[in-house]
C-alpha positions in Angstrom: -63.6 91.9 -1.6 -63.5 95.3 0.1 -61.1 95.4 3.0 -61.1 97.9 5.8 -58.1 98.8 7.9 -58.4 97.2 11.4 -56.8 100.2 13.2 -59.2 102.0 15.4 -60.2 105.3 13.9 -58.8 104.5 10.4 -61.5 104.3 7.8 -59.3 103.5 4.8 -60.8 100.9 2.6 -59.7 99.0 -0.5 -61.8 100.5 -3.3 -61.2 100.7 -7.1 -58.6 103.2 -7.9 -57.1 103.5 -4.5 -53.3 103.9 -4.2 -53.2 102.4 -0.7 -51.9 98.9 0.0 -53.5 96.5 2.4 -51.4 93.8 4.1 -52.3 90.6 5.8 -50.9 90.0 9.3 -47.5 88.1 9.2 -47.4 84.4 9.6 -44.2 84.6 11.7 -45.6 84.4 15.3 -43.2 86.9 16.8 -43.7 89.5 14.1 -47.5 88.9 14.2 -47.6 89.6 17.9 -45.7 92.8 17.4 -48.2 93.9 14.8 -51.1 93.1 17.2 -49.4 95.1 20.0 -48.9 98.0 17.6 -52.6 98.0 16.7 -53.4 98.2 20.4 -56.9 96.8 20.5 -57.5 95.1 23.8 -58.7 91.5 23.5 -58.7 91.7 19.7 -57.3 88.8 17.6 -56.9 89.2 13.8 -58.5 86.7 11.4 -57.8 85.7 7.8 -59.7 88.8 6.5 -57.9 91.3 8.8 -55.9 93.9 6.9 -53.6 96.8 7.8 -53.3 99.7 5.3 -50.0 101.2 4.2 -50.7 104.5 5.9 -49.4 103.1 9.1 -45.8 102.6 7.8 -43.3 105.4 7.6 -42.3 104.7 4.1 -45.8 103.8 3.0 -45.2 100.1 2.7 -44.2 97.2 4.9 -40.6 96.0 4.9 -39.6 92.4 5.7 -36.1 93.4 6.9 -36.1 93.2 10.7 -33.7 96.1 10.9 -36.1 98.4 9.1 -38.4 100.7 11.1 -41.2 99.5 8.8 -40.8 95.9 9.9 -43.6 96.7 12.3 -46.3 99.5 11.8 -45.5 102.6 13.8 -47.7 105.4 12.4 -51.0 105.6 14.2 -52.1 109.3 13.9 -55.5 110.0 12.6 -55.2 108.6 9.1 -56.7 110.9 6.4 -58.9 109.5 3.7 -57.4 109.2 0.3 -58.6 111.7 -2.3 -60.1 108.9 -4.3 -61.9 107.4 -1.3 -65.6 107.7 -0.8 -66.9 110.5 1.5 -67.9 109.3 4.9 -71.6 109.1 5.9 -73.2 111.2 8.6 -72.7 108.5 11.2 -68.9 108.3 10.4 -68.2 112.0 11.2 -68.7 111.9 15.0 -66.8 108.7 15.3 -63.8 110.2 13.5 -63.9 113.4 15.6 -64.1 111.3 18.7 -61.1 109.3 17.6 -59.2 112.6 17.2 -60.1 113.7 20.7 -59.2 110.3 22.2 -55.8 110.4 20.5 -55.2 113.9 21.7 -56.1 113.1 25.3 -54.0 110.0 25.3 -50.9 112.0 24.0 -51.5 114.7 26.6 -51.8 112.1 29.3 -48.4 110.6 28.2 -46.8 114.0 28.5 -48.2 114.5 32.0 -50.7 117.0 30.9 -53.7 114.7 30.5 -56.8 115.0 32.4 -59.8 112.8 33.0 -62.7 113.1 30.7 -64.9 113.5 33.7 -63.4 117.0 34.3 -64.1 118.1 30.7 -66.8 120.9 30.8 -67.7 120.0 27.2 -68.3 116.3 28.0 -72.1 116.6 28.2 -72.3 118.8 25.1 -70.3 116.2 23.1 -72.6 113.4 24.3 -75.7 115.5 23.3 -74.0 116.3 20.0 -73.5 112.7 19.1 -77.1 111.9 20.1 -78.5 114.8 18.0 -76.4 114.0 14.9 -77.5 110.3 15.1 -81.1 111.3 14.8 -80.7 112.6 11.2 -82.1 115.4 9.2 -85.5 115.4 10.9 -84.1 116.2 14.3 -81.9 118.9 12.8 -84.8 120.6 11.1 -86.9 120.5 14.2 -84.0 122.2 16.1 -84.4 125.3 13.9 -87.6 126.2 15.6 -86.1 126.0 19.1 -86.3 129.0 21.4 -83.5 131.3 22.5 -82.3 128.9 25.2 -81.7 126.3 22.5 -79.7 128.9 20.5 -77.5 129.5 23.5 -77.0 125.8 23.8 -76.0 125.5 20.2 -73.5 128.3 20.7 -71.9 126.5 23.6 -71.7 123.3 21.6 -70.2 125.1 18.6 -67.6 126.7 20.9 -66.8 123.3 22.4 -66.2 121.9 18.9 -63.9 124.7 18.0 -61.9 124.1 21.1 -61.8 120.4 20.3 -60.3 120.9 16.8 -57.9 123.5 18.1 -56.7 121.1 20.7 -56.2 118.4 18.1 -54.1 120.6 15.9 -52.0 121.7 18.8 -51.3 118.2 19.9 -50.2 117.1 16.4 -47.2 119.3 16.7 -46.3 117.6 20.0 -46.9 114.2 18.4 -44.3 114.9 15.8 -41.8 115.6 18.5 -42.8 112.4 20.3 -42.4 110.4 17.0 -38.9 111.8 16.5 -37.9 110.9 20.1 -39.3 107.4 19.6 -37.4 106.9 16.4 -34.2 108.0 18.1 -34.8 105.7 21.0 -35.6 102.9 18.6 -32.4 103.4 16.7 -30.4 103.4 20.0 -32.0 100.2 21.1 -31.3 98.6 17.8 -27.7 99.5 18.0 -27.5 98.2 21.5 -29.1 94.9 20.6 -26.8 94.6 17.5 -23.8 95.2 19.7 -24.8 92.5 22.1 -25.8 90.0 19.4 -23.6 87.3 17.9 -23.6 88.6 14.3 -21.0 89.5 11.7 -21.5 93.3 12.3 -20.9 92.9 16.1 -17.7 90.9 15.6 -16.3 92.8 12.6 -14.6 95.7 14.5 -14.1 93.9 17.8 -11.0 91.7 17.8 -11.3 90.9 21.5 -14.8 89.6 21.0 -13.6 87.5 18.1 -10.8 86.1 20.2 -13.0 85.3 23.1 -15.7 83.4 21.1 -13.6 81.8 18.4 -10.0 81.6 19.6 -8.8 83.3 16.3 -6.8 86.5 16.6 -9.0 88.8 14.6 -12.0 89.1 12.3 -9.8 88.8 9.1 -8.7 85.3 10.0 -12.3 84.4 10.9 -13.5 85.8 7.6 -10.8 83.8 5.8 -11.9 80.5 7.4 -15.5 81.4 6.5 -14.5 82.0 2.9 -12.7 78.6 2.8 -15.6 76.7 4.2 -18.5 78.5 2.6 -18.6 76.5 -0.7 -18.8 73.2 1.2 -21.7 74.4 3.4 -24.2 74.7 0.5 -25.6 71.2 1.2 -26.4 72.1 4.9 -30.0 73.0 5.0 -30.7 75.3 7.9 -33.5 77.8 7.6 -32.8 79.6 10.9 -29.0 79.9 11.0 -26.8 81.6 8.4 -23.5 80.1 7.3 -21.7 82.5 9.6 -23.8 81.6 12.6 -23.2 77.9 12.0 -19.5 78.4 11.9 -19.6 80.7 14.9 -21.7 78.2 16.9 -19.2 75.4 16.2 -16.2 77.6 17.2 -17.9 78.6 20.4 -18.6 74.9 21.1 -14.8 74.2 20.7 -13.6 77.4 22.3 -15.8 77.6 25.4 -16.9 74.0 25.7 -20.5 75.2 25.9 -23.2 72.6 26.1 -25.7 72.2 23.3 -28.6 73.5 25.4 -26.7 76.7 26.1 -26.0 77.2 22.5 -29.6 76.5 21.7 -30.7 79.3 24.0 -28.1 81.7 22.6 -29.0 81.2 18.9 -32.7 80.6 19.4 -32.8 77.1 17.9 -33.5 73.5 19.2 -30.9 71.3 20.8 -31.2 68.9 17.9 -30.3 71.7 15.5 -27.2 72.5 17.5 -26.1 68.9 17.6 -26.6 68.4 13.9 -24.9 71.6 12.9 -21.8 71.1 15.1 -21.3 67.5 13.7 -21.7 68.6 10.1 -19.4 71.6 10.6 -16.7 69.4 12.2 -16.8 67.0 9.3 -16.5 69.9 6.8 -13.7 71.5 8.7 -11.9 68.1 9.1 -12.0 67.5 5.3 -11.3 71.1 4.2 -9.4 73.0 6.9 -7.2 70.3 8.4 -5.4 69.4 5.2 -4.8 73.1 4.5 -3.4 74.0 8.0 -1.9 70.7 9.4 0.6 69.4 6.9 4.1 67.9 6.9 6.6 70.6 5.7 9.3 69.9 3.2 12.8 69.3 4.4 14.0 72.5 2.7 11.4 74.6 4.6 12.4 72.9 7.9 16.0 73.7 7.4 15.4 77.2 6.2 13.4 78.2 9.3 15.2 75.9 11.9 15.6 77.7 15.2 19.1 78.5 16.3 18.7 76.2 19.3 18.8 73.1 17.0 21.0 74.3 14.1 24.2 73.0 15.7 22.9 70.0 17.6 20.2 68.6 15.3 20.2 70.3 11.9 18.2 67.5 10.4 15.4 67.6 13.0 12.1 67.0 11.2 9.6 66.8 14.2 9.4 66.7 17.9 6.8 64.2 19.2 5.0 63.5 22.4 1.7 62.1 23.7 -1.1 63.8 25.5 -4.4 62.5 27.0 -8.0 63.7 27.2 -10.4 62.2 29.7 -13.9 61.2 28.7 -17.2 60.7 30.5 -18.0 57.1 29.7 -15.8 54.2 28.5 -15.4 54.0 24.7 -17.5 51.2 23.3 -15.0 48.8 21.6 -15.5 45.4 20.2 -14.5 42.5 22.5 -11.6 41.5 20.2 -10.1 44.9 20.1 -10.6 45.4 23.8 -8.9 42.1 24.6 -6.0 43.1 22.3 -5.5 46.4 24.0 -5.6 44.9 27.5 -2.5 42.7 26.8 -0.5 45.6 25.4 2.0 47.1 27.8 0.7 50.3 29.1 2.8 53.4 29.4 3.8 54.7 32.8 2.6 58.2 32.3 -0.2 60.0 34.2 -3.7 59.1 33.0 -2.8 55.8 31.3 -6.1 54.0 31.8 -9.4 53.2 30.1 -11.1 56.5 30.9 -8.8 58.7 28.8 -8.0 59.0 25.1 -4.3 59.2 24.1 -3.0 61.2 21.1 0.4 61.4 19.4 1.2 64.9 18.4 4.1 66.1 16.1 5.4 69.6 16.5 7.8 71.3 14.1 10.7 73.2 15.7 9.0 76.4 14.4 6.1 75.8 16.8 3.3 74.6 14.5 1.5 71.2 14.7 2.4 69.1 11.7 0.8 65.8 12.8 -2.0 64.5 15.0 -3.0 60.9 15.4 -6.3 59.4 16.0 -7.2 58.7 19.7 -6.7 55.4 21.4 -7.5 54.2 24.9 -5.0 55.4 27.5 -3.7 52.0 28.3 -2.3 51.5 24.8 1.5 51.8 24.6 3.2 54.7 22.9 4.8 52.3 20.4 1.6 50.8 19.3 0.1 54.2 18.9 3.0 55.6 16.8 3.2 52.5 14.6 -0.5 52.3 13.9 -1.4 56.0 13.3 0.5 56.6 10.1 3.2 58.8 11.7 6.1 56.7 10.4 4.9 57.1 6.8 5.8 60.8 7.0 9.5 60.3 7.7 12.2 60.5 5.0 15.7 58.9 5.1 17.9 61.1 7.2 15.2 62.8 9.3 15.8 63.2 13.0 12.8 62.6 15.3 13.2 64.2 18.8 11.4 63.3 22.0 11.9 64.1 25.7 11.5 60.5 26.7 11.8 57.0 25.3 8.7 56.1 23.3 10.2 52.7 22.3 10.0 53.5 18.6 13.7 53.7 17.7 13.7 50.5 15.6 10.5 51.5 13.8 11.9 54.9 13.0 15.2 53.3 11.9 13.3 51.0 9.5 12.3 54.2 7.6 15.9 55.4 7.3 15.4 58.0 10.0 16.9 58.5 13.4 15.1 58.7 16.8 16.8 60.7 19.5 15.9 61.6 23.0 16.9 65.2 23.7 19.8 65.2 26.3 20.7 61.5 25.7 24.5 61.3 26.2 25.1 57.7 25.4 27.0 58.5 22.2 27.6 62.2 22.2 28.7 63.0 25.7 30.7 59.8 26.7 34.3 60.6 27.4 33.8 64.3 27.8 34.8 66.1 30.9 32.2 66.7 33.5 30.5 70.1 33.6 29.4 71.9 30.5 28.4 69.1 28.1 25.9 67.6 30.6 24.7 71.0 31.5 24.1 71.8 27.8 22.3 68.5 27.2 20.1 69.1 30.3 19.3 72.6 29.0 18.4 71.1 25.6 16.1 68.6 27.2 14.3 71.3 29.1 13.9 73.5 26.0 12.6 70.6 23.9 10.2 69.5 26.6 8.9 73.0 27.2 8.5 73.5 23.5 6.1 70.5 23.1 4.3 71.2 26.3 3.8 74.8 25.4 2.2 73.9 22.1 -0.1 71.3 23.6 -1.0 73.7 26.4 -1.7 76.4 24.0 -4.0 74.3 21.9 -6.0 73.1 25.0 -6.1 76.7 26.4 -7.4 78.1 23.1 -10.0 75.4 22.7 -11.3 74.3 26.1 -13.2 71.3 24.7 -9.8 69.5 24.5 -9.5 69.6 28.3 -12.4 67.1 28.7 -14.2 65.3 29.9 -15.4 64.3 26.4 -19.1 63.5 26.0 -19.9 60.0 24.9 -21.7 61.3 21.7 -18.3 62.5 20.4 -16.4 59.3 20.9 -18.3 57.1 18.4 -17.0 56.7 14.9 -18.5 59.4 12.7 -18.4 57.6 9.4 -18.4 54.0 8.3 -15.5 54.6 5.9 -13.4 56.3 8.5 -11.8 55.1 11.7 -11.9 58.6 13.2 -14.4 59.6 15.8 -16.0 63.1 15.9 -13.7 64.0 18.8 -10.6 62.8 16.8 -11.7 65.3 14.1 -12.2 68.0 16.8 -8.6 67.5 18.0 -7.3 67.9 14.5 -9.5 70.9 13.8 -8.3 72.6 17.0 -4.7 72.0 16.0 -5.5 73.5 12.5 -7.1 76.5 14.0 -4.2 77.0 16.4 -1.8 76.9 13.4 -3.7 79.8 11.8 -2.9 82.0 14.9 0.2 84.1 15.1 3.4 82.2 16.0 2.3 79.3 18.2 5.5 78.7 20.3 8.9 78.9 18.6 11.7 76.8 20.2 14.0 79.0 22.3 
């Protein structure tokens, strides 16, 4: 089949021996519309047989990379015929000349030098010329026997044609300048769009942007997390989002607590895609990142890096524990038996102890990193039931000291593991019989330091990842897997603590 280029004024055709390529219009709707706009034929819609020749691309061929200038055709000068093309017929010559003139007038008009064709003194001569050439050889032979007036008319037509071609050649130089300016403008716009976009290149050299969107201190840490998670993301089939975009979207969900509809607009995908991607990424990060960043350090490491504030008073301190709560939108759906059981448990007297919050037990090392995070329970559950049922006690070794700022009623449970539970500032054994003054002041100061230490770490995690401030959406409070008793939000809390540990020095004990 012989294909002809659809660009107005272009007569290139697919013939045997031609070196030109002819391309179908893209299937991608956005790119297809850009091609149609570039062709600039009012009211025209391409069909299956429409083709665009390679002469309209800067490099001579189309490029599927959106960053390339040949992603969309941009060369629309008068396209010369290939040396192997057939010679145009008599009827094609005036059309081609007219296309030259129309292109020249359009460029002059864009430069502010254009003028209406109604003011052209050669307009009537051009019209007569097209009519005469359309008649053929018979009319041309009869014109040879015309009188002197006809000769003068022919001279005026010839002069008009010369002026017409001279005008076209002059404008071609101006068109080159316009093309260079458009390329420069195009490059500037591409750089501006790239800078505003959420891509690897836009974040690579901008630490503040990385910190704002992900909570991580710089691109190196973000790249390290990407390297760690990438092998586990191969099973995630997402045609529109790259692996980096999937990770970035999840971190933005945790960091800024953006709703799924907002993220769908930002990344150009459907809400269902955002929901599925975030849930899958949280599961991957929970199984891969959390064991790497949230772990119980050895006793040797704890003693080696123990802050000076505890070296004399509690040299065997293994962890400092406390509880924090997160509100949620709707009551967690629990079985009747479990709900009845939790109602009879003694509730703690802290703020937010009710059915509309989730309670977590967090363990913080004296060095300022999170070493343990429990699963979430309803706020009315006692601290003792939470500590005994979350696996915290299994981490303790004989001789370990567990510090807290208040009584969590787990002294007997900790003692059963051979460890010792102490409340910072408790003077029942250590300060009895001492003179008033400095000992109590020292214990009060110690209590304040320990309390601030834990509160600072919890506050830092919540500040870095706003999703932990709540309220939690109901879709995140259901159990994510049948084989696990952790909900998606439980995993989110653990992932946030893991990411916080990757940042520089969380909050060392003073």
